[in-house]
Structure formats: C-alpha cells, structure tokens
N, C-alpha and C positions, 0 to 999 in steps of 0.2 A: 503449568507453562507460564502463567502470569507471575507466579512467585519467582520463578527463575529469571524472568525478564526484569522484575523489580530489583532483584539482587544484582543483576548485571548493571542496571541503571545506577545503583548505589556505588558499585565499584568504579564505573566510568566517571561518576561525579567526583568521587574521591581522587581519582587519577587526574581529572581536569583541575581540581583545586590544587593538587600537588604541583602540577605544571605551572599554574599561575603563580604559586608561591616561589617558584624558582626564578621568576622574573627579576627579583631583586638580586639574586646571585648572578644572573646574566648581566645586569647593569654593572655590577662590580667587576666582572670579567672584562666588559667592554671599557670601563674606566681604566683598569690596569693595562689593558691592551693599548689604549691611547698613550698612556705614559711610556710604555715600552717602545711604541712606535716613534715617539719623539727622540728616544735615545738611539734608534736604529738608523742604519745608513744603507743606501743603494737598494739592491734587490730585496733585502730583508723588510723594508718598508712595504713594498708591494705584496710580499708573501703574508705579512702580518695583516694588512688590509683585507686580503683575500680570505684569510682564515677567520677574521672577525666577522666579515660579511657572511661567510658560510655558516658560522655558529648562529648568528642572528636570524638568517633565513630558515635554518632548520628548526630553531625554537619557535619562530612565528608559524611555520607550517604545522608543527606539532600542536601548538596551542589552538590553531584554527581547526585542525582535523578533530581534535578531542572535543572541542565545543560543538562541532557539527554532529559528531556521533552521539553526544549527550542529547542534543536536540532531537535527533532521530529516535533515540530510545524513549524519550518522554512522549513522543507521538504514537509509538507503537501500540500501547494498550488500547487506545481508541480505534485504531485500524484493525486490531485483532477482534475487538468486540463487534465492529461492523461486519467483518468477514464471517464471524460465527453466526450472527443474526441473519445475514444473507444466505449463508449455507443452510441454516435451519428452514428458512422460508422456501428455498428451492427444494429441499427434501420433502417438506410438507406438501408443496405444490405437486411434485411428481407423484407422491403417494396418493393424493386426491385424484389426480388425473388417471392414474393406474386403476384406482378403485372405480372411477366413473366408466372407464373402458370395460372393465370386467362386468359391471352391472348392466351395461348396454349390450354385452356379449358381442363386441366388435372384434372381428378377427384381424390379425396383422395384414396390412396391405394399404392401398391408397385411401380407403375410407377411414382407417385408423389414423393415418398420417394427417389427413385433412382435419379430422376431429381434434387431434392434438394441437395442430397449428391454430385452429380457430379458438380453441379453449385457451391457449397461451396468449393469443392476441387479446382475447376478451379479458383475461386476467390482468394483462399489462394496462389495459385501458380503464378497468374498473377496480382492480384489486380483489375481485371476487372470483372464486373458482366455480365455474358452472359448466356442465356438459352442453353440447349443442345437439339438439335432436334434428336429424335430417333423414328424410326417407331414402334418398339415393345420392351418393356423393358425386358431384360434378367432376369432370376431369381437371378443371382448374377453377380457382376462385377469382371472380371478377370483383371489382370494387362494389358494383351493384349487388352481387350475391352476398358479399361479405357484410355490407350494411344491412341487408335484409336479415341475415343470420344473426348478426350482433343485436339488432333491434328485437328480433324474436326472443332472444335470450333475456334481454333486460326486462321485457314484459312478463316473463314467467315467474 
C-alpha cells in the first residue's frame, strides 16, 4: 500500500512540475493575446479579454489543485502509520480485555459491560490494561465507586 502511495506521489509531483513548466507557455500566450487585442475592435476585444482571463483562471486553479494534492499525498504516509499503530493498539487492547473476561469467567451481561467499561477507562488513564476485581456489579457507577475501583486496581 505504501509503495503504491509513493508511486502516486512521484506521478503527482511530475505532473505538478509539468504544470509549473507550462507557466512560461501561458505567459507567451497572454503576451500574444495582448498583441492580438490591440489589433481587435468592438466585441472582439471583450471576447479576447474573456478568453484570456478564462485561460489564466483555469491554469491557476490547475496549479493550485495539483500543489494541494501533492501536499496531501506527502502527509498521507504519516497518517497511515498513525492509523496502523492505533489499530494495532486497539486490537491488542481488545484481545487482552477478552482474555481477562475469559479468565474471570464473567458471563455476558451487566457485570461484563461494567468490567469492560472500567477496564477501558483505566486503560485510558494509565495506558495499562488490567482487569477490575469486583464482587458484585453495581447497577451504575458513581464517581465515588469509580475512584475506589480505579484506586484498587492501581494498588494491585
């Protein structure tokens, strides 16, 4: 995937350079257009001005878009790496939580959901995956209960 991305980056960079190189040709067209405009009369002057403005606007838009796409492509590998690392962290976390639930023989239901929630919050605050040992799951977690549960885990 990364190789394909790098190849695409090279192609877009070459395209961007080609567009920039055509800037001198655009300047020549605009110079010749100005000369032609000086020889034109009436509505032809207005049409020539409109056409020259249109060509300039399209070239500017093309150059801007190409530069923006190149910038986006150069940022993509870092974003992909961050995504992959985060994905692996989540997969590892879920695997450890699943293993913890199986070891504690917690059946699906409110106790398992509470156990997972507390474990995930504990992981977010400490970066460590640990199961929470509780005798009986309360119907809801209060801040006081959560602090007690979290403190119990840190001490273990």
